[in-house]
C-alpha positions in Angstrom: -5.3 25.0 27.8 -5.1 21.4 29.0 -6.5 18.7 26.8 -9.0 16.4 28.6 -9.1 12.7 27.8 -12.1 11.6 25.7 -14.6 9.3 27.4 -14.2 5.7 26.0 -10.7 6.4 24.7 -8.5 3.5 23.8 -6.0 2.5 26.5 -3.4 1.6 23.9 -1.6 3.7 21.3 -2.7 3.4 17.6 0.2 1.1 16.6 -0.5 -1.2 19.6 -4.2 -1.6 18.8 -5.0 -5.0 17.3 -7.7 -6.1 14.8 -10.3 -8.5 16.3 -11.1 -11.9 14.8 -13.6 -10.4 12.5 -11.2 -7.9 11.0 -12.5 -4.9 12.9 -10.2 -2.1 14.0 -11.5 0.4 16.5 -9.4 3.2 17.9 -10.5 6.2 19.9 -7.9 8.8 20.6 -7.8 10.1 24.2 -7.3 13.7 22.9 -10.1 13.6 20.2 -12.5 16.6 20.1 -15.3 16.1 17.5 -15.9 19.8 16.9 -12.3 20.8 15.9 -11.9 22.2 12.4 -8.7 21.3 10.4 -6.8 24.5 11.4 -7.6 24.0 15.1 -6.7 20.3 15.0 -3.4 21.0 13.3 -2.5 23.6 15.8 -3.2 21.3 18.7 -1.2 18.5 17.1 1.7 20.9 16.5 1.8 21.9 20.1 1.6 18.4 21.3 4.4 17.1 19.1 6.7 20.0 20.4 6.0 18.7 24.0 6.5 15.1 23.2 9.5 15.5 21.0 11.3 18.7 22.3 14.5 18.1 20.4 12.8 17.6 17.0 11.6 20.4 14.8 8.4 19.8 12.8 6.5 21.6 10.0 2.8 20.8 10.1 0.9 20.8 6.8 -2.8 20.2 6.1 -4.6 19.0 3.0 -8.3 18.9 2.3 -9.0 15.7 0.3 -12.0 14.5 -1.5 -12.3 11.6 1.0 -11.5 13.6 4.1 -8.8 15.7 5.9 -5.1 15.0 6.2 -2.4 16.3 8.5 1.3 15.9 7.7 4.1 16.2 10.2 7.3 16.9 8.4 10.5 16.4 10.3 12.9 19.3 9.7 15.6 18.4 12.2 16.2 15.8 14.9 19.2 14.6 16.9 18.9 11.0 15.7 20.5 9.8 12.4 17.5 8.7 10.4 19.5 7.4 7.4 18.6 3.7 8.1 15.1 2.6 7.0 14.4 1.0 10.4 15.2 4.2 12.2 12.9 6.1 9.9 10.0 3.7 10.5 10.5 3.8 14.3 10.2 7.6 14.2 7.2 7.5 11.9 5.3 5.1 14.1 6.1 7.1 17.3 5.0 10.4 15.7 1.9 9.0 14.1 0.9 7.4 17.4 0.9 10.8 19.0 -1.1 12.4 16.1 -3.7 9.6 16.1 -4.5 10.4 19.7 -6.4 13.4 18.3 -8.8 11.3 16.2 -10.6 8.0 15.8 -10.6 5.2 13.3 -13.2 2.6 12.5 -12.4 0.0 9.8 -12.8 -3.6 8.7 -10.2 -5.2 6.4 -12.6 -7.8 5.2 -15.4 -5.4 4.2 -13.1 -2.7 2.8 -14.5 -0.2 5.3 -12.5 2.7 6.7 -13.8 5.7 8.6 -11.6 8.1 10.4 -11.6 11.7 11.7 -8.5 12.6 9.7 -5.6 10.9 7.8 -2.1 11.5 9.1 1.4 11.1 7.8 4.9 11.6 9.2 7.7 12.2 6.7 11.3 13.5 6.6 11.7 16.9 5.0 14.5 18.1 2.8 15.7 20.4 5.6 16.4 17.4 7.8 19.0 15.9 5.3 20.6 19.3 4.9 20.9 19.6 8.7 22.3 16.1 9.1 24.9 16.7 6.3 26.0 20.0 8.1 26.4 18.1 11.4 28.5 15.4 9.7 30.6 17.7 7.6 31.6 16.8 4.0 33.0 13.3 3.4 36.2 13.0 1.4 37.0 16.8 1.1 39.2 17.6 -1.8 41.2 20.9 -2.2 40.0 22.7 -5.4 43.4 23.3 -6.9 42.5 22.4 -10.4 39.4 24.1 -11.8 36.9 22.2 -14.1 38.1 24.3 -17.0 41.7 23.4 -16.3 40.9 19.7 -15.8 39.2 19.6 -19.2 42.4 21.0 -20.8 44.8 18.7 -18.9 42.9 15.3 -19.0 43.9 13.1 -22.0 42.8 10.0 -23.7 44.9 7.2 -22.2 44.5 8.6 -18.7 42.5 6.4 -16.2 40.0 7.1 -13.5 39.7 4.8 -10.5 36.4 5.1 -8.5 37.6 5.0 -4.9 34.3 6.1 -3.2 30.7 6.3 -4.1 27.2 5.9 -2.7 26.6 2.4 -1.2 25.8 -0.2 -3.9 27.5 1.6 -6.8 28.4 -1.2 -9.2 31.6 0.5 -10.5 33.1 1.1 -7.0 36.8 0.1 -7.0 37.1 -0.2 -10.8 39.6 1.5 -12.9 38.6 2.6 -16.4 40.8 4.1 -19.1 39.6 7.3 -20.8 39.2 6.7 -24.6 38.0 10.2 -25.6 37.6 13.7 -24.1 34.6 15.6 -25.3 33.3 19.1 -24.4 30.6 17.7 -22.1 31.9 14.3 -20.9 34.6 11.7 -20.9 34.2 8.4 -22.8 35.5 5.5 -20.8 36.4 2.0 -21.8 33.5 -0.4 -21.5 31.2 1.9 -23.5 30.5 4.1 -20.5 30.8 7.8 -20.0 31.2 10.4 -17.3 29.4 13.7 -17.8 31.2 16.9 -16.5 29.2 18.5 -13.6 28.7 22.1 -12.9 31.8 23.9 -11.9 30.5 24.3 -8.3 30.1 20.5 -8.0 33.7 19.7 -9.1 36.9 19.7 -7.0 40.3 18.4 -8.0 43.7 18.6 -6.3 45.6 17.2 -9.2 45.2 13.6 -8.1 41.7 13.2 -6.6 38.6 14.3 -8.4 35.4 14.8 -6.4 32.1 15.2 -8.2 29.1 16.1 -6.1 25.7 14.7 -7.1 23.7 15.3 -3.9 20.0 15.1 -3.7 17.5 16.5 -1.2 17.8 13.2 0.7 21.6 13.0 0.6 23.1 16.4 0.1 26.7 15.1 0.5 26.4 12.3 -2.1 29.4 12.3 -4.4 31.8 10.3 -6.6 35.5 10.3 -5.7 38.0 9.3 -8.4 41.7 8.9 -8.5 43.1 10.5 -11.6 45.8 8.2 -13.0 47.7 10.1 -15.7 49.3 8.1 -18.5 52.4 10.4 -18.5 53.0 9.7 -14.8 52.9 5.9 -15.3 
């Protein structure tokens, strides 16, 4: 079925619609249908986003709020790298502009008034970051020649660890710290800091480099890469 434009619809997209001098904001989407229930509205938006963004996968979620209805478009995969904040914001605006075409908004910033047919949000889902990480491949791969159990037995007080790579902004990047004590669950480093041992699956060591994975849902490949400087080899 083809959507028919709503009479009196705004000529501009939602993000292009200005407030007037009295603080009023009026937007009427060209695809708005007053009689749509939440399920119907979500299904229409889902089909529209697939057409507008054919290379992007979405999951559409709905919420019934005390103050109204909400539709969330969660990005599961996209060809673009959305790591940068500006790239994320550009995508959010573009997706929301298409979602807002199915509704209307009447508000006034000076009178704290807001009336809309539904609230909408675009967000990046965990699946997107996993897909991006898979496309990039792991950074700084290390052959797992020395297991975590073996590393615990071989590392000694007096050895040092140099942090050679870490997530952007890590304050210890490039520093070398001596190990002052080896405990069952962590290493005590000079400067009153410590390094906790990870799960065995998050640890890789080739005898010189140590890679500790600490990825999150937003950055699955996040890790710390150390150079293991043994005192006996000095």
